[in-house]
Backbone of each chain as ProteinMPNN parsed JSONL, in Angstrom:
{"seq_chain_A": "MKALIDVTLKESILDPQGAAVKEGLLKLGYHVEGVRIGKHIEVELKDMDIMEAEGIIKDMCEKLLINPVIETYTFRFEV", "coords_chain_A": {"N_chain_A": [[0.923, -1.223, -0.031], [0.377, 2.363, -0.716], [1.202, 5.388, 0.59], [0.309, 8.54, 0.208], [1.499, 11.687, 0.952], [0.967, 14.912, 1.544], [2.961, 17.959, 2.074], [2.768, 21.323, 3.294], [3.605, 24.672, 3.487], [2.999, 26.286, 6.568], [0.191, 28.577, 6.98], [0.89, 31.102, 7.776], [3.429, 31.534, 7.292], [5.76, 33.047, 4.93], [5.79, 32.256, 1.244], [7.825, 32.288, -1.004], [8.614, 30.861, -3.147], [6.183, 29.901, -4.074], [4.82, 32.511, -4.651], [6.597, 33.535, -6.669], [5.805, 31.623, -8.691], [3.117, 32.065, -9.056], [3.548, 34.799, -10.171], [4.568, 34.015, -12.544], [2.377, 32.546, -13.8], [0.494, 34.474, -13.883], [1.56, 36.195, -15.756], [1.56, 34.584, -18.005], [-0.836, 34.965, -18.685], [-2.59, 33.687, -17.31], [-5.426, 33.587, -14.731], [-5.045, 33.872, -11.628], [-5.421, 33.428, -8.114], [-3.855, 32.425, -6.207], [-0.999, 30.745, -5.351], [0.779, 28.143, -3.575], [3.492, 26.194, -2.613], [4.761, 23.284, -1.908], [5.878, 20.068, -0.539], [5.663, 16.775, -1.923], [5.284, 13.445, -0.597], [5.746, 10.078, -1.551], [5.306, 6.852, 0.234], [5.867, 3.736, 0.144], [4.562, 0.903, 1.686], [4.498, -2.142, 3.565], [1.651, -4.062, 2.941], [-1.02, -3.65, 5.326], [-3.043, -3.089, 8.075], [-5.34, -0.28, 8.095], [-5.841, 1.678, 10.201], [-3.122, 0.898, 11.39], [-1.402, 1.73, 9.77], [-1.913, 4.413, 9.488], [-1.05, 5.691, 12.021], [1.672, 4.898, 11.73], [2.411, 6.374, 9.862], [1.92, 9.106, 10.588], [3.662, 9.122, 12.696], [5.998, 9.013, 11.351], [6.011, 11.26, 9.874], [6.043, 13.39, 11.679], [8.323, 12.7, 13.294], [10.225, 12.749, 11.282], [9.791, 13.953, 8.536], [8.461, 16.12, 8.297], [8.885, 19.952, 9.232], [7.448, 20.615, 12.112], [7.143, 23.235, 13.052], [7.137, 25.052, 10.899], [5.592, 23.911, 8.778], [2.743, 22.052, 7.752], [0.811, 18.937, 7.122], [-0.95, 16.702, 5.285], [-2.433, 13.379, 4.756], [-3.277, 10.6, 2.683], [-4.295, 7.333, 1.374], [-3.273, 5.027, -1.144], [-4.674, 2.054, -2.138]], "CA_chain_A": [[-0.029, 0.145, -0.019], [1.171, 3.586, -0.92], [0.676, 6.475, 1.401], [0.571, 10.054, -0.185], [1.873, 12.801, 1.88], [1.331, 16.383, 0.819], [3.536, 18.83, 3.106], [2.616, 22.525, 2.786], [3.909, 25.724, 4.511], [1.727, 27.194, 7.254], [-0.599, 29.967, 6.457], [1.596, 32.475, 8.066], [4.758, 31.497, 6.803], [5.969, 33.625, 3.445], [6.144, 31.292, 0.323], [8.455, 33.045, -2.069], [8.344, 29.937, -4.263], [4.858, 30.238, -4.428], [4.678, 33.818, -5.277], [7.441, 33.647, -8.291], [5.367, 30.815, -9.777], [2.027, 33.01, -9.355], [4.036, 35.739, -11.042], [4.752, 33.523, -13.876], [1.222, 32.245, -14.446], [-0.17, 35.705, -14.387], [2.433, 36.611, -16.967], [1.255, 33.835, -19.162], [-2.383, 35.043, -18.912], [-3.875, 32.71, -16.172], [-5.995, 34.337, -13.715], [-4.904, 32.881, -10.557], [-5.636, 34.055, -6.842], [-2.933, 32.35, -5.115], [-0.147, 29.562, -5.527], [1.272, 27.725, -2.576], [4.352, 24.973, -3.054], [4.957, 21.993, -1.09], [6.725, 18.783, -0.939], [4.614, 15.424, -2.003], [5.867, 12.337, -0.621], [4.865, 8.838, -1.526], [5.989, 6.142, 1.018], [5.563, 2.53, -0.193], [4.192, 0.05, 2.926], [3.879, -3.378, 3.189], [-0.025, -4.17, 3.297], [-1.653, -3.526, 6.786], [-4.419, -2.521, 8.519], [-5.412, 1.224, 7.641], [-5.435, 2.257, 11.362], [-2.044, 1.088, 12.031], [-0.532, 2.46, 8.834], [-2.144, 6.189, 9.781], [-0.426, 5.765, 13.07], [3.052, 4.823, 11.567], [2.64, 7.786, 8.865], [1.603, 10.294, 11.462], [4.661, 9.005, 13.638], [7.26, 9.174, 10.197], [6.041, 12.606, 9.534], [6.486, 14.139, 13.082], [10.107, 12.326, 13.573], [11.66, 13.152, 10.183], [9.535, 14.266, 7.119], [8.108, 17.611, 8.299], [9.258, 20.529, 10.492], [6.284, 21.151, 12.577], [7.343, 24.799, 13.307], [6.599, 25.944, 9.769], [5.021, 22.958, 8.088], [1.616, 21.183, 7.779], [0.477, 17.995, 6.16], [-2.163, 15.869, 5.035], [-2.049, 12.281, 3.7], [-4.044, 9.511, 2.285], [-3.704, 5.996, 1.215], [-3.615, 4.422, -2.257], [-4.348, 0.628, -1.704]], "C_chain_A": [[0.779, 1.183, -0.035], [0.478, 4.927, 0.165], [1.245, 7.705, 0.615], [0.399, 11.215, 0.579], [1.919, 14.212, 1.209], [1.659, 17.577, 2.015], [3.383, 20.249, 2.388], [3.161, 23.711, 4.017], [2.842, 26.265, 5.12], [1.44, 28.571, 6.577], [0.481, 31.089, 6.518], [2.922, 32.615, 7.642], [4.694, 32.041, 5.188], [6.386, 32.302, 2.679], [6.49, 32.157, -0.819], [8.673, 32.291, -3.439], [7.009, 30.339, -5.088], [4.538, 31.638, -5.117], [5.616, 34.264, -6.734], [6.243, 32.736, -9.182], [3.746, 31.628, -9.947], [2.222, 34.137, -10.449], [3.974, 35.322, -12.698], [3.352, 33.41, -14.407], [0.271, 33.7, -14.578], [0.498, 36.391, -15.464], [1.846, 35.917, -18.408], [-0.224, 33.753, -19.59], [-3.298, 34.203, -18.294], [-4.219, 33.753, -15.094], [-6.042, 33.248, -12.297], [-5.042, 33.724, -9.112], [-4.234, 33.751, -5.934], [-2.337, 30.881, -5.506], [0.806, 29.523, -4.153], [2.324, 26.41, -3.125], [4.672, 24.257, -2.275], [5.803, 21.068, -1.135], [5.418, 17.536, -1.053], [5.657, 14.285, -1.923], [5.025, 10.889, -0.602], [5.813, 7.841, -0.811], [5.277, 4.773, 0.895], [5.545, 1.711, 1.153], [4.278, -1.065, 2.474], [2.271, -3.289, 3.501], [-0.133, -4.419, 4.708], [-2.795, -2.852, 7.042], [-4.31, -1.059, 8.428], [-4.907, 2.075, 8.804], [-4.002, 2.471, 11.746], [-1.21, 1.798, 10.904], [-0.665, 3.902, 8.969], [-1.074, 6.323, 10.8], [1.17, 5.819, 12.543], [3.355, 6.123, 10.673], [2.782, 9.092, 9.786], [3.111, 10.215, 12.132], [6.181, 9.494, 12.819], [7.024, 10.852, 9.97], [6.352, 13.62, 10.714], [7.909, 13.891, 13.292], [10.922, 12.78, 12.415], [10.926, 13.721, 8.814], [9.224, 15.452, 6.897], [8.7, 18.334, 9.544], [7.833, 21.12, 10.831], [6.247, 22.478, 12.691], [6.718, 25.669, 11.847], [5.691, 25.119, 8.596], [3.671, 22.357, 8.584], [1.437, 19.97, 6.855], [-0.556, 17.292, 6.387], [-1.597, 14.469, 4.219], [-3.128, 11.353, 3.38], [-3.309, 8.153, 1.74], [-4.359, 5.57, -0.422], [-3.452, 2.906, -2.2], [-4.459, 0.052, -3.339]], "O_chain_A": [[1.864, 1.107, 0.541], [-0.722, 5.165, 0.3], [2.449, 7.855, 0.412], [-0.705, 11.693, 0.839], [2.816, 14.559, 0.44], [0.774, 18.029, 2.741], [3.732, 20.436, 1.222], [3.075, 23.529, 5.231], [1.861, 26.685, 4.507], [2.136, 29.342, 5.918], [0.855, 31.798, 5.584], [3.502, 33.7, 7.627], [3.868, 31.642, 4.367], [7.098, 31.431, 3.181], [5.634, 32.695, -1.52], [8.856, 32.827, -4.531], [6.825, 30.843, -6.196], [3.955, 31.649, -6.201], [5.325, 35.105, -7.584], [5.838, 33.17, -10.261], [3.298, 31.713, -11.091], [1.426, 34.404, -11.35], [3.559, 35.943, -13.676], [3.055, 34.086, -15.392], [-0.604, 33.802, -15.438], [-0.156, 37.234, -16.078], [1.712, 36.453, -19.507], [-0.764, 32.986, -20.387], [-4.473, 34.006, -18.605], [-3.435, 34.601, -14.668], [-6.747, 32.272, -12.039], [-4.641, 34.884, -9.207], [-3.674, 34.553, -5.186], [-3.071, 29.979, -5.91], [1.422, 30.49, -3.706], [1.904, 25.688, -4.03], [5.163, 25.01, -1.434], [6.697, 21.277, -1.955], [4.43, 17.507, -0.321], [6.574, 14.082, -2.719], [4.033, 10.608, 0.069], [7.006, 7.869, -1.112], [4.196, 4.615, 1.462], [6.579, 1.828, 1.812], [4.195, -1.297, 1.268], [1.802, -2.453, 4.273], [0.548, -5.276, 5.271], [-3.408, -2.129, 6.256], [-3.213, -0.557, 8.674], [-3.991, 2.894, 8.734], [-3.529, 3.509, 12.209], [-0.267, 2.485, 11.297], [0.266, 4.639, 8.645], [-0.141, 7.069, 10.503], [1.872, 6.75, 12.937], [4.389, 6.783, 10.779], [3.668, 9.937, 9.654], [3.766, 11.256, 12.1], [7.14, 10.077, 13.326], [8.013, 11.583, 9.919], [6.957, 14.663, 10.463], [8.671, 14.843, 13.46], [12.096, 13.136, 12.517], [11.739, 13.942, 7.916], [9.438, 16.037, 5.835], [8.982, 17.764, 10.598], [7.189, 21.879, 10.107], [5.166, 22.984, 12.39], [6.013, 26.678, 11.846], [5.18, 25.71, 7.645], [3.519, 22.182, 9.793], [1.975, 20.059, 5.751], [-1.092, 17.195, 7.491], [-0.697, 14.412, 3.381], [-4.083, 11.529, 4.138], [-2.095, 7.954, 1.688], [-5.519, 5.73, -0.803], [-2.321, 2.42, -2.206], [-4.268, -1.138, -3.589]]}, "seq_chain_B": "MKALIDVTLKESILDPQGAAVKEGLLKLGYHVEGVRIGKHIEVELKDMDIMEAEGIIKDMCEKLLINPVIETYTFRFEV", "coords_chain_B": {"N_chain_B": [[-12.07, 28.113, -5.451], [-9.737, 25.488, -4.942], [-7.04, 24.09, -6.726], [-5.245, 20.87, -6.379], [-2.297, 19.707, -6.84], [-0.065, 17.264, -7.56], [3.302, 16.616, -8.304], [5.396, 14.152, -9.413], [8.512, 12.379, -9.897], [8.9, 10.52, -13.31], [8.773, 7.044, -13.146], [11.062, 5.638, -14.298], [13.066, 7.442, -13.749], [15.852, 8.208, -11.74], [15.719, 8.706, -8.2], [17.488, 10.364, -5.826], [16.885, 11.885, -3.471], [14.294, 10.534, -2.469], [15.675, 8.167, -2.152], [17.595, 8.934, -0.036], [15.738, 9.651, 1.922], [14.693, 7.142, 2.409], [16.518, 5.937, 3.365], [16.797, 7.089, 5.854], [14.504, 6.843, 7.33], [14.701, 3.857, 7.446], [16.592, 3.751, 9.104], [15.47, 4.788, 11.415], [13.855, 2.509, 12.151], [11.753, 2.093, 11.077], [9.832, 0.136, 8.623], [9.869, 0.526, 5.272], [9.026, 0.308, 1.976], [9.677, 1.763, -0.192], [10.504, 5.135, -1.117], [9.633, 8.283, -2.601], [9.964, 11.392, -3.735], [8.097, 14.263, -4.565], [6.713, 17.524, -5.761], [4.29, 19.565, -4.434], [1.649, 21.479, -5.243], [-0.352, 23.938, -4.707], [-2.912, 25.655, -5.988], [-5.091, 28.199, -6.343], [-7.838, 29.083, -7.571], [-10.812, 31.336, -9.142], [-13.948, 30.85, -8.43], [-15.532, 28.171, -10.723], [-16.47, 26.277, -13.606], [-16.006, 22.785, -13.066], [-15.074, 21.326, -15.421], [-14.138, 23.328, -17.068], [-12.037, 24.347, -15.448], [-10.5, 22.288, -15.217], [-9.152, 22.084, -17.589], [-7.581, 24.469, -17.538], [-6.009, 23.981, -15.545], [-4.379, 21.811, -16.662], [-3.286, 22.922, -18.844], [-1.74, 24.856, -17.481], [0.051, 23.03, -16.075], [1.452, 21.759, -18.096], [2.386, 23.987, -19.532], [3.946, 25.333, -17.691], [4.306, 24.278, -14.997], [5.464, 21.867, -14.675], [8.164, 19.476, -15.619], [7.943, 17.721, -18.566], [9.539, 15.916, -19.563], [11.031, 14.47, -17.512], [8.839, 14.493, -15.397], [5.603, 13.468, -14.115], [2.149, 14.046, -13.179], [-0.492, 14.581, -11.108], [-4.068, 15.761, -10.37], [-6.302, 17.188, -8.12], [-9.663, 18.632, -7.006], [-10.44, 21.017, -4.577], [-13.244, 22.289, -3.508]], "CA_chain_B": [[-11.721, 26.664, -5.534], [-8.43, 25.195, -5.144], [-6.51, 22.692, -7.356], [-4.221, 20.331, -5.407], [-1.131, 19.289, -7.947], [1.19, 16.411, -7.293], [4.117, 16.222, -9.305], [6.419, 13.306, -9.167], [9.363, 11.846, -11.012], [8.723, 9.297, -13.785], [9.169, 5.697, -12.468], [12.388, 5.625, -14.953], [14.031, 8.458, -13.328], [16.618, 7.694, -10.194], [15.364, 9.65, -7.324], [18.129, 10.481, -4.499], [16.305, 12.306, -2.334], [13.495, 9.769, -2.038], [16.52, 7.149, -1.412], [18.075, 9.323, 1.272], [14.669, 9.595, 3.156], [14.127, 5.934, 2.957], [17.494, 5.257, 4.453], [16.526, 7.707, 6.982], [13.435, 6.139, 7.759], [14.959, 2.702, 7.531], [17.498, 3.782, 10.474], [14.565, 4.993, 12.631], [13.241, 1.51, 12.529], [10.577, 2.045, 10.215], [9.732, -0.632, 7.541], [9.254, 1.013, 4.169], [9.928, -0.439, 0.595], [10.121, 2.662, -1.008], [9.888, 6.696, -0.968], [9.629, 9.107, -3.607], [9.755, 12.752, -3.199], [7.972, 15.409, -5.496], [6.368, 18.76, -5.577], [3.061, 19.65, -3.989], [1.151, 22.842, -5.853], [-1.773, 24.403, -4.477], [-3.481, 26.932, -7.071], [-6.234, 29.2, -5.85], [-8.737, 29.5, -8.826], [-12.115, 31.969, -8.814], [-14.946, 29.425, -8.563], [-15.791, 28.037, -12.013], [-17.231, 25.041, -13.603], [-14.854, 21.713, -12.919], [-14.569, 20.949, -16.569], [-13.238, 24.496, -17.487], [-10.81, 24.254, -14.486], [-9.565, 20.93, -15.401], [-8.717, 22.555, -18.804], [-7.062, 25.237, -17.224], [-4.955, 23.201, -14.786], [-3.694, 20.724, -17.425], [-2.653, 23.704, -19.501], [-0.73, 25.418, -16.557], [1.11, 22.047, -15.823], [2.212, 21.284, -19.15], [3.28, 24.842, -20.142], [5.07, 25.987, -16.551], [4.592, 23.721, -13.726], [6.036, 20.515, -14.846], [8.807, 19.419, -17.002], [7.162, 16.705, -19.179], [10.385, 14.938, -19.736], [11.213, 13.786, -16.227], [8.042, 14.306, -14.349], [4.465, 13.138, -14.425], [1.243, 14.923, -12.311], [-1.999, 14.298, -10.694], [-4.533, 16.886, -9.741], [-7.717, 17.095, -7.571], [-10.053, 19.903, -6.69], [-10.688, 21.405, -3.112], [-14.1, 23.125, -3.631]], "C_chain_B": [[-10.527, 26.522, -5.775], [-8.08, 24.093, -5.8], [-5.11, 22.236, -6.724], [-3.373, 19.279, -6.475], [-0.045, 18.475, -7.186], [1.82, 16.202, -8.38], [5.302, 15.173, -9.071], [7.486, 12.961, -10.369], [9.139, 10.694, -11.601], [9.6, 8.243, -12.999], [10.752, 5.366, -12.936], [13.397, 6.462, -14.12], [14.402, 8.133, -11.829], [15.877, 9.018, -9.254], [16.177, 9.734, -5.697], [17.697, 10.716, -3.466], [15.397, 11.153, -1.692], [14.397, 8.469, -1.345], [17.064, 7.768, 0.023], [16.989, 9.04, 2.445], [14.477, 8.044, 3.393], [15.169, 5.298, 3.812], [17.374, 5.89, 5.974], [15.501, 7.052, 7.961], [13.739, 4.456, 8.39], [15.962, 2.556, 9.162], [16.761, 4.146, 11.661], [13.975, 3.698, 12.882], [12.088, 1.343, 11.753], [10.698, 0.866, 9.011], [9.251, -0.393, 6.076], [9.916, 0.186, 3.148], [10.082, 0.63, -0.305], [9.755, 4.312, -0.711], [10.278, 7.152, -2.094], [9.378, 10.487, -3.253], [9.488, 13.503, -4.532], [7.474, 16.449, -4.963], [4.546, 18.684, -5.485], [2.813, 20.959, -4.356], [-0.121, 22.791, -5.253], [-1.992, 25.918, -5.335], [-4.854, 27.082, -6.748], [-7.065, 29.751, -7.164], [-9.934, 30.496, -8.478], [-12.976, 30.777, -9.412], [-15.296, 29.545, -10.248], [-16.076, 26.664, -12.259], [-15.906, 23.967, -13.873], [-14.078, 21.478, -14.413], [-13.491, 22.11, -17.21], [-12.059, 24.779, -16.496], [-9.851, 23.464, -14.863], [-8.63, 21.506, -16.583], [-7.593, 23.299, -18.578], [-5.526, 24.697, -16.627], [-4.001, 22.346, -15.531], [-2.651, 21.816, -18.374], [-1.44, 24.318, -18.862], [0.38, 24.288, -16.395], [2.072, 22.132, -16.973], [3.008, 22.715, -19.665], [4.352, 25.577, -19.087], [5.157, 25.254, -15.535], [5.278, 22.499, -13.793], [7.009, 20.458, -15.922], [8.355, 17.65, -17.561], [8.299, 15.474, -19.537], [10.865, 13.886, -18.903], [9.886, 13.484, -15.144], [6.483, 14.294, -14.77], [3.617, 13.61, -13.32], [-0.071, 14.192, -12.184], [-2.488, 15.158, -10.101], [-5.896, 16.669, -9.141], [-8.245, 18.57, -7.102], [-10.641, 19.831, -5.22], [-11.677, 22.169, -3.241], [-14.78, 23.772, -2.201]], "O_chain_B": [[-9.996, 27.196, -6.659], [-8.709, 23.061, -5.566], [-4.121, 22.954, -6.576], [-3.839, 18.193, -6.822], [0.712, 18.959, -6.345], [1.28, 15.718, -9.374], [6.232, 15.62, -8.399], [7.296, 13.237, -11.554], [9.1, 9.698, -10.878], [10.679, 8.407, -12.429], [11.571, 4.919, -12.132], [14.524, 6.02, -13.897], [13.604, 7.87, -10.929], [15.591, 10.116, -9.731], [15.675, 9.314, -4.655], [17.922, 10.019, -2.476], [15.638, 10.793, -0.54], [14.04, 7.871, -0.33], [16.955, 7.129, 1.07], [17.18, 8.454, 3.51], [14.121, 7.674, 4.512], [14.979, 4.448, 4.683], [17.752, 5.342, 7.009], [15.702, 6.807, 9.15], [13.236, 3.948, 9.392], [16.003, 1.646, 9.99], [17.207, 3.921, 12.786], [13.467, 3.658, 14.003], [11.462, 0.29, 11.875], [11.81, 0.768, 8.49], [8.299, -1.054, 5.661], [10.964, -0.449, 3.266], [10.712, 0.352, -1.326], [8.734, 4.606, -0.089], [11.196, 6.596, -2.696], [8.509, 10.701, -2.408], [10.297, 13.494, -5.461], [7.62, 16.581, -3.748], [3.771, 18.024, -6.176], [3.617, 21.783, -3.919], [-0.867, 21.812, -5.262], [-1.338, 26.957, -5.25], [-5.681, 26.178, -6.873], [-6.814, 30.856, -7.645], [-10.106, 30.5, -7.259], [-12.817, 30.059, -10.399], [-15.335, 30.587, -10.903], [-15.985, 25.847, -11.342], [-14.997, 24.209, -14.667], [-12.858, 21.447, -14.573], [-12.38, 21.888, -17.69], [-11.139, 25.495, -16.891], [-8.647, 23.72, -14.892], [-7.41, 21.372, -16.487], [-6.579, 23.022, -19.219], [-4.387, 24.898, -17.046], [-2.875, 22.159, -15.071], [-1.461, 21.568, -18.572], [-0.342, 24.366, -19.417], [1.557, 24.603, -16.573], [3.245, 22.491, -16.872], [4.133, 22.612, -20.152], [5.335, 26.224, -19.45], [6.199, 25.45, -14.909], [5.717, 22.104, -12.713], [6.904, 21.126, -16.951], [8.511, 16.63, -16.89], [7.966, 14.307, -19.743], [11.094, 12.732, -19.265], [9.849, 12.575, -14.314], [6.109, 15.033, -15.681], [4.258, 13.657, -12.271], [-0.573, 13.401, -12.983], [-1.801, 15.664, -9.214], [-6.639, 15.9, -9.752], [-7.481, 19.506, -6.865], [-11.195, 18.838, -4.75], [-11.207, 23.298, -3.093], [-15.66, 24.631, -2.269]]}, "name": "protein", "num_of_chains": 2, "seq": "MKALIDVTLKESILDPQGAAVKEGLLKLGYHVEGVRIGKHIEVELKDMDIMEAEGIIKDMCEKLLINPVIETYTFRFEVMKALIDVTLKESILDPQGAAVKEGLLKLGYHVEGVRIGKHIEVELKDMDIMEAEGIIKDMCEKLLINPVIETYTFRFEV"}
């Protein structure tokens, strides 16, 4: 089974990368109201119970994959 | 409405970042079979018809947001 984790900067944190991409899109003529850039992490796990997998992914995120001071994350599973 | 775009390296492309994170997780005692790291892009659009929004997001991805030679992408909407 595969965990799909999306890590984004907290709203209060400035996102220069997102601002630069927004500028680029506006110059190409797209009407966008905002752009934020983060990390997408895919973790392949052996098949297990979803509740168990959720616990492991939360633990991994908080211990290694994200910086809780400036980042927030969501995840879902692809079974 | 918000488009959530996940950009990953194509399977055939080496992912040193993913390999390093996998090593780190294994050292912390997690049993992972693979890790791949990509970009997560959130684009805020004014409300519009989903079909229209899909066309715009595909266009944005192919023109600016991804490198089609080495990357692939998926997207979904948060309404």
